[in-house]
C-alpha positions in Angstrom: -16.6 -25.4 -17.8 -17.5 -25.6 -21.7 -15.6 -28.1 -23.6 -12.9 -26.3 -25.7 -13.6 -22.8 -23.5 -12.1 -19.7 -24.4 -11.0 -17.6 -21.2 -10.2 -14.2 -21.6 -7.0 -13.0 -19.7 -8.0 -9.3 -19.0 -4.4 -8.1 -18.4 -4.7 -4.3 -18.5 -2.9 -1.8 -15.9 -6.2 -0.2 -14.5 -9.0 -2.0 -13.1 -11.5 0.2 -14.8 -10.4 -1.1 -18.2 -10.4 -4.5 -16.8 -14.2 -4.0 -15.9 -15.2 -2.3 -19.3 -13.8 -4.9 -21.5 -15.3 -7.8 -19.1 -18.7 -6.1 -19.1 -18.7 -5.8 -23.0 -17.4 -9.4 -23.6 -19.1 -11.1 -20.7 -22.3 -12.6 -22.8 -20.0 -14.2 -25.5 -16.6 -15.2 -23.4 -16.9 -18.5 -21.7 -14.8 -17.2 -18.6 -12.6 -14.4 -17.1 -9.0 -14.7 -15.8 -7.9 -12.0 -13.6 -4.7 -11.2 -12.6 -2.3 -9.9 -9.5 -2.1 -6.3 -10.9 -6.1 -5.9 -10.4 -6.2 -7.5 -7.6 -3.8 -5.0 -6.0 -5.4 -2.0 -7.0 -9.0 -2.8 -6.1 -8.8 -5.5 -3.7 -10.7 -9.0 -3.8 -13.9 -7.8 -3.7 -13.3 -6.7 -7.2 -13.8 -10.1 -8.5 -17.8 -10.1 -7.3 -18.2 -7.3 -10.3 -16.8 -9.9 -12.5 -18.9 -12.6 -11.0 -22.2 -10.4 -11.7 -21.3 -10.3 -15.3 -20.6 -13.8 -15.9 -23.3 -15.3 -14.0 -22.1 -19.2 -13.7 -19.0 -19.2 -15.8 -15.5 -19.6 -14.3 -13.3 -16.8 -12.7 -9.7 -17.8 -12.7 -7.5 -15.7 -10.3 -4.0 -15.8 -11.5 -2.1 -15.7 -8.3 0.4 -18.0 -9.1 0.6 -19.3 -5.5 4.3 -20.6 -4.5 4.5 -20.3 -0.8 4.8 -22.4 2.6 2.0 -25.2 3.2 2.3 -26.1 7.0 0.1 -28.7 8.8 -0.2 -28.6 12.6 -1.5 -31.6 14.2 -5.1 -30.9 13.4 -5.5 -28.7 10.1 -3.1 -27.3 7.4 -2.6 -23.4 8.3 0.6 -22.5 6.3 0.9 -19.4 4.1 -1.0 -20.7 1.4 -4.1 -21.3 3.3 -3.8 -17.8 4.3 -3.6 -16.4 1.1 -6.8 -18.9 -0.3 -8.8 -17.7 2.4 -8.9 -14.4 0.9 -10.7 -15.6 -1.7 -13.5 -17.2 0.5 -16.9 -15.5 -1.2 -15.3 -14.0 -4.1 -16.8 -15.3 -6.5 -13.6 -17.0 -7.6 -13.9 -20.4 -9.1 -10.3 -21.4 -9.8 -7.0 -20.5 -8.5 -3.2 -20.8 -10.3 -0.6 -22.6 -7.7 2.9 -23.4 -8.5 4.2 -26.9 -8.1 7.9 -26.4 -7.4 7.7 -25.5 -3.7 6.8 -28.7 -3.2 4.1 -31.6 -2.0 3.4 -29.7 1.2 2.6 -26.6 -0.4 0.3 -28.2 -3.0 -1.2 -30.8 -0.8 -2.3 -27.4 1.7 -3.8 -25.6 -1.7 -5.9 -28.3 -2.5 -7.5 -29.3 0.6 -8.0 -25.5 1.4 -9.1 -25.2 -2.3 -11.8 -28.3 -1.9 -13.1 -26.5 1.4 -13.4 -22.9 -0.2 -14.8 -24.4 -3.5 -11.8 -23.6 -5.4 -10.3 -25.6 -8.2 -6.5 -25.8 -8.0 -4.9 -25.4 -11.2 -1.2 -26.3 -11.0 1.7 -25.2 -13.4 4.1 -27.9 -14.3 5.7 -25.3 -16.9 5.2 -22.1 -18.2 5.0 -20.3 -21.6 7.5 -17.7 -21.6 10.9 -17.8 -23.2 13.4 -19.3 -20.9 11.2 -21.3 -18.6 12.4 -24.6 -19.5 15.6 -23.7 -18.0 14.5 -24.5 -14.7 11.5 -26.9 -15.4 13.7 -29.2 -17.4 16.0 -29.6 -14.4 16.2 -33.4 -13.0 15.1 -34.4 -9.9 15.7 -37.8 -8.0 12.5 -40.0 -7.9 13.4 -41.4 -4.5 14.0 -38.2 -2.9 10.8 -36.8 -4.7 8.7 -39.7 -3.3 9.9 -39.8 0.4 9.2 -35.7 0.2 5.4 -36.6 -1.2 4.8 -39.0 1.6 5.7 -37.1 4.4 3.0 -34.8 3.2 0.6 -37.3 2.8 1.0 -37.4 -1.0 1.6 -40.9 -2.5 2.5 -41.0 -5.9 1.5 -43.7 -8.7 3.3 -46.9 -8.3 3.3 -47.0 -12.1 5.2 -43.8 -12.5 8.3 -45.3 -10.5 11.7 -44.5 -12.0 15.3 -43.3 -11.3 14.9 -39.8 -12.2 12.5 -37.4 -14.1 12.6 -33.5 -14.8 10.8 -30.9 -12.8 7.4 -30.7 -15.0 6.9 -34.5 -14.7 7.4 -34.2 -11.2 5.1 -31.6 -11.0 2.5 -33.5 -13.1 3.0 -36.8 -10.8 2.5 -34.8 -7.7 -0.7 -33.1 -9.0 -2.0 -36.0 -9.9 -1.4 -37.3 -6.5 -2.4 -34.5 -4.7 -5.9 -34.6 -6.7 -5.6 -30.8 -8.2 -8.5 -29.8 -10.7 -6.2 -29.4 -13.6 -3.4 -27.8 -14.9 -1.9 -24.7 -16.9 -0.3 -25.7 -20.0 1.7 -23.5 -22.5 0.2 -23.1 -25.9 3.6 -22.2 -27.0 5.0 -25.4 -26.5 3.2 -28.3 -28.3 5.3 -31.1 -27.0 4.9 -30.4 -23.4 0.9 -30.1 -24.1 1.4 -33.9 -25.8 3.2 -34.8 -22.3 0.7 -33.4 -20.0 -2.1 -34.8 -22.0 0.0 -38.4 -21.6 0.3 -38.1 -18.2 -3.6 -36.7 -17.1 -7.4 -36.6 -18.4 -7.8 -33.6 -16.1 -8.3 -30.0 -17.9 -5.7 -28.3 -19.2 -5.8 -24.4 -19.5 -3.6 -22.8 -22.1 -2.1 -19.5 -22.1 0.2 -18.3 -25.0 -1.9 -17.6 -27.8 -1.1 -14.7 -30.1 1.8 -12.6 -29.6 3.9 -15.0 -27.4 3.6 -18.0 -30.0 7.3 -18.3 -31.4 6.6 -20.8 -34.1 5.1 -18.2 -36.8 1.9 -20.0 -36.5 -1.4 -18.2 -37.2 -4.1 -18.4 -34.4 -6.4 -20.4 -36.3 -3.3 -22.9 -36.7 -2.6 -22.5 -32.9 -6.1 -23.2 -31.8 -6.3 -26.1 -34.4 -2.8 -27.7 -32.8 -4.2 -26.8 -29.1 -7.4 -28.7 -29.7 -6.3 -31.7 -31.2 -3.5 -32.3 -28.3 -5.5 -31.4 -25.3 -8.8 -32.4 -26.4 -12.3 -30.9 -25.1 -11.4 -31.0 -21.5 -9.4 -27.7 -21.7 -9.3 -23.9 -22.1 -7.5 -21.5 -24.5 -6.5 -18.8 -22.4 -6.4 -15.5 -24.8 -5.1 -12.3 -23.8 -3.8 -9.4 -25.8 -5.9 -10.4 -28.9 -9.2 -9.8 -27.2 -8.2 -6.5 -24.8 -6.0 -4.9 -27.1 -8.4 -5.4 -29.9 -10.1 -2.2 -31.1 -13.6 -4.0 -30.6 -13.1 -6.8 -28.2 -16.5 -8.1 -28.7 -15.8 -8.4 -32.3 -12.5 -10.2 -31.5 -14.1 -12.8 -28.7 -16.7 -13.9 -31.7 -14.0 -14.3 -34.1 -12.1 -16.6 -31.8 -15.3 -18.6 -30.9 -16.1 -19.0 -34.7 -12.5 -20.4 -35.2 -12.7 -22.5 -32.4 -16.3 -23.9 -33.4 -15.2 -24.6 -36.8 -11.9 -26.5 -35.4 -14.7 -28.4 -33.3 -16.3 -29.9 -36.1 -13.2 -31.1 -38.0 -12.1 -33.0 -35.0 -12.3 -36.6 -35.3 -14.8 -38.3 -33.3 -13.6 -38.9 -29.6 -11.3 -36.0 -29.6 
């Protein structure tokens, strides 16, 4: 994935409209995110149309998988495995997975993802109002550690503590399970700093534009994002692109802002 990538989230009601926007912006954009509504309307084969437009650029399928991971005596064959197997050969490169169902769910997703060539992007926090009501809840390290061990996930010894919140727990679990990266809220800079303090993996960030609750311009939001998360990151931008009168011009403007910010960053960021 390109450093400081701009990923278009084309969350439109009709798949024909999704394909229309995708076909226009494909040469300029760094990748595309496709959501559940589009797949429910057109099926997984629709992703092959997006792949034909993007060549080797990433396609993120935003399923937010949050189901059962079950390991038999020989292999993982829970619900997560069944869901993810439907993406085989689709052209998808990444899929979103929730961490709150626990270590067996995440471990299954990672192993099946590795087999299918799908990068798992874990969600330790979300960008919408009220998300902190759940994700800031506390869990006991000892109970969490034992649960992880039973699923073959060994938390880093240096991370041991008596108590942590759900976001920290999901980040620790993701690091131990070997996820490809994380979904981090651009609306919550403090949480992005926490992510980066705990992982060197890519962080893909939704929440640009209308979701921002701090009154920042897009340029200011992108500057905060780039400075905190660093080059191994992606900005997931939705309505600013698909609702624009001219989506191609919108993408070009966003990329110009991104490139100006890149030039102004201090070496090593």
